[in-house]
N, C-alpha and C positions, 0 to 999 in steps of 0.2 A: 655597955654602950655609953658614949659620951653624951652628957646633957647639952641640949642646944644653948648657945650663947645668945643673949638678947642684944645683938648688934644694932646700932642706930647710926644712920648717916644723916647729916644736916648740911644744907647749903643756905646761906643767908647773906643779906646785905642790909642796908639801912631801912629798907621799906618792907621786905617780905622774907619768908624762909620756906624751905622745902624739907620734908622729913621722909625717910624711908627706914623700914625695919627688916630684920631677918625674915626670909621667906617670901619677900616681895620681889616682883619684877617691875622695874621702872623702864618705860619706853621713852627714849629721847627721839623727838621728831623735829623736823625743820627742813628747809630747802637745802639743796646742794650748796656747800660752802658756808652754811650758817654757823658751823662750829661744833658739830656733834662729836667728831673725833677729838677735837681740842678739849671739850669738856670731859671726855673720858680720861684724857691724860691729866687733867686737873683733879679729877676724882681720885686718880691713882697717886697723886702727889708728885708727878713728874714735872708738871708745869705749874707755876704760881697762878692762882686765880686772879681776876681783875681786882684793881684797887678797891677797897671797901667791901670786898666779898670774902667770906670765910667758908671753907669746906672742912668739916670735922667728922671723924669716925669715933663713936663712943666718947665724944667730948674732946678729942685730941685732933689737932690739925693733921690731915692725912699725910703730909710730908714728913711728919715726925712720929707717926704711929708705928708700932711694932706688930700690929695685926697683919696677917697675910692678905695680900691682894693679888688676884690673878687677872690677866688680860688675854683676850682671844681676838685676833685680827683675821680678817678674810685675806689670806695670803696664798697665792698659787703661782708657781710651785711652792710647796711648804718648806719651812725651815725646821728641820727636825733637831731635837736636842739629844736624842739617844740614837742607838743603832738598831734596836729591836723594839717590838711593841711593849715588852716588859720594862725596858729601860726608859722608854718614853713616859710610861705611867708613873714611874718613881723618880724621874729626874727632878732634882732640887728639893725633894722632900726630906732627905736626911734620915729616912726610916727604912726598916726592913719590913716586909709584909709576906705573909704566907701565900704560896702559889694559888691555893684555892680561893683566897680572898680577892686576889687580882683577877682570877678567872671569873669570879662572881661579878666583879665590877664591870668587866667586859660584857658579860651576859646581860647585865642590867641596862647597858647602853646599846644593846642590839649587835654586839660584836662577838658572839659566841663562836663564830667560825674562825676567829683569829687565834693563833697560838702565841704565847708570850715570847717565843723565840723567833717569831716571824719577822722578816725584814720589813722596813717601812716604805720602800720604794714602790711597792705594788698597790698601795692603798689608793682608793679613789677619793673623790672630794667629800662624799658623805661619810665614808669611813674615817677620813681625816678629822672631820668635825666631831664625830662620835668619840674617837680616841682622845681628842683634846678635852672634851667634856668629861670623859671618864677620869682623866688625870686631874682635872679641876675638882671633881667630886671627892677624890681621894685626899686632896690638899685641904679641903674644907676651909676655903678662904673666907674672910669677913666680907669681902666684896669681890664679885666676878664681873668684869667689864667686857662686853662683847661689842665689837665693831663690825657691823654688817655681816653677821655670821651666816646668814642664809640667803643673801641677795643673789648669789651665783647659782643657787639650787633651783630645780624645778619647783613650782609653787606647791605641788603636792608634798614633795620631800620637805620643803621649808615649813609648811604648816604642821606636818607630822612631828618634826623635830622640835619646833617651838612648843607644841603641846606636851611633849615628853619632858622638856626642860621645866615647863610650868608645873607639871604634876609633881616632879621631884623637888622643886623649889619650896613647895608648901611644907615639906617635912624637913627642910634644911635649915642651917643657921647662917646662910649666906644671903647677902643682898645682891641681886642681879640687876645690872643696868645695861640695857641694850640700845645701841645707836644703830638705826636701820633706815635706809632710804625706802625700802619696801615695807613701810610700817604696818601695812594691812596683814602681813604674815604674823604679826605679834599682837595686834590690837585686842583680840579676844582673850589673850593670855595675860595681859599687863594688869598689874594692880593699880598703877598710876601712869599717866602720860604727862611728860614734861616737854613743853614746846620751846625750842630755841629760835629766837628771832634774829639774833646777831651774836658774834663771838664773845663780846664783852658784856652782854646783858645776862642777868640771872635767868635761867629757864623759868617759864611760867606754867603752873599746873593746868591741866586740861581735864581734871576729874578722873574718875575711874573708867576703865574701858568697858 
């Protein structure tokens, strides 16, 4: 088994800084339009942070890091990367994996009823999310960035899924950052809450959930 990596994420400006470590779930909160999705893209290195602000992963600016980063957006209908469940799990990994390992991963995410050869067009929204999460867990990214992953689900499904993610995150080497309008779905699972007041202001800590 691979040993966990001690990943560290830091956001800082001239006045303050925020830190997150592997195994933590960071919840981004803020009103609609405050910049939650924008900050996810900044954390991914897709967009430059505001002037005077730095975002680093393991001491390296995220735009220049070679560590894997995965993003999950709430998108329906979905944009599939593969043709089958098995292809979707392995897309972009550049590795081969034993069938039993892939089936075990599906089972761990509550998808034991799906065959690796199953087409993707019949999956419902909950199955879509679970399959995406299974693929992310196989990739073992340094950071996983989730944008409103459960907002379209029934609250019971949302709370169940967030609890599963939290349980697995504690044994992982991934930092999870969740931006969610329905923040109460995640509050009990979050290690830290970062409040966004405006798009160009550094998020402010709100303590542990």
